[in-house]
C-alpha positions in Angstrom: -4.4 -2.9 -24.9 -4.2 0.5 -22.9 -1.6 1.4 -20.4 -4.1 1.2 -17.5 -5.2 -2.4 -18.6 -1.6 -3.5 -18.9 -0.5 -2.1 -15.5 -3.6 -3.8 -13.9 -2.8 -7.2 -15.5 0.8 -6.8 -14.7 0.3 -5.9 -11.1 -2.2 -8.6 -10.6 0.4 -11.2 -12.0 3.2 -9.8 -9.7 1.2 -9.8 -6.5 0.1 -13.4 -7.2 3.6 -14.5 -8.0 5.3 -12.6 -5.0 2.5 -14.1 -2.8 3.2 -17.5 -4.0 7.0 -17.3 -3.7 7.0 -15.5 -0.2 4.2 -17.4 1.5 1.3 -14.8 0.8 0.8 -11.1 1.3 -2.8 -11.3 2.4 -4.0 -8.5 4.8 -7.1 -7.4 6.4 -8.4 -4.1 5.3 -10.9 -2.2 7.5 -12.1 1.3 6.2 -13.5 4.0 8.7 -16.8 2.7 9.8 -16.8 -0.1 7.3 -16.6 -3.8 7.0 -13.2 -5.7 7.0 -12.0 -7.2 3.6 -9.3 -9.3 2.7 -6.7 -7.8 0.3 -3.3 -8.2 -0.8 -0.6 -5.7 0.0 3.2 -5.1 -0.2 4.9 -3.9 3.0 8.0 -1.8 2.5 10.0 -0.8 5.7 12.6 1.7 6.1 11.7 3.6 2.9 13.4 7.0 3.1 11.0 9.9 2.6 11.9 13.7 2.0 9.9 16.4 3.6 9.9 20.0 2.7 10.0 21.7 -0.7 12.9 23.9 0.0 16.6 23.5 -0.6 17.1 21.7 2.5 14.5 18.6 2.7 14.6 16.5 5.8 14.9 12.8 5.4 13.1 10.2 7.7 12.3 6.5 7.2 8.7 5.3 7.0 6.6 2.1 6.3 4.7 2.2 3.2 1.9 -0.2 2.1 1.0 -0.9 -1.5 -2.4 -1.8 -2.6 -3.9 -3.1 -5.8 -6.8 -0.6 -6.7 -8.6 -3.4 -8.4 -9.1 -4.9 -4.8 -9.8 -1.7 -2.6 -9.5 2.0 -3.0 -7.7 2.8 0.3 -9.0 5.5 2.6 -7.1 7.6 5.1 -7.5 6.3 8.7 -8.3 2.8 7.5 -6.6 -0.1 9.6 -4.7 -2.9 7.8 -3.5 -5.9 9.7 -0.6 -7.9 8.1 0.9 -10.8 9.7 -0.5 -9.5 13.1 0.9 -6.1 12.7 -1.8 -3.3 12.6 -1.2 -0.2 10.5 -3.2 2.9 10.2 -3.3 4.6 6.8 -2.0 8.3 7.1 -1.3 9.7 3.8 -1.1 8.5 0.2 2.6 8.9 -1.1 4.2 9.1 -4.5 4.4 6.1 -6.7 0.6 5.7 -6.9 -0.9 5.3 -10.3 -4.2 3.8 -11.8 -3.4 0.3 -10.7 -1.5 0.8 -7.4 -2.0 3.0 -4.5 0.8 3.6 -1.8 0.3 4.8 1.6 2.4 6.1 4.5 1.3 4.4 7.6 1.5 4.6 11.4 1.6 1.6 13.8 -1.9 1.2 15.2 
């Protein structure tokens, strides 16, 4: 089994288990100019981010959404609604791989 297949299977199992234990992680994803689809996402709030590549990076806190790429390939400016809260995808952030895509968001 390849690493990519292992990650995809692991992430599918994790999202399913987490959703079952926590009461669901379903969201509505709408790409720019596209049709709404149901996906599963993890919402991380107050994630510390560092900006600047010099010796004095500035930290700030952000909300990050994590998607399974098997369900959707997220696009910048898409809108995601989770538990009635709307977010706009602004920028892909670190931690993305062949299976997962992580995005910094703004409240929409």
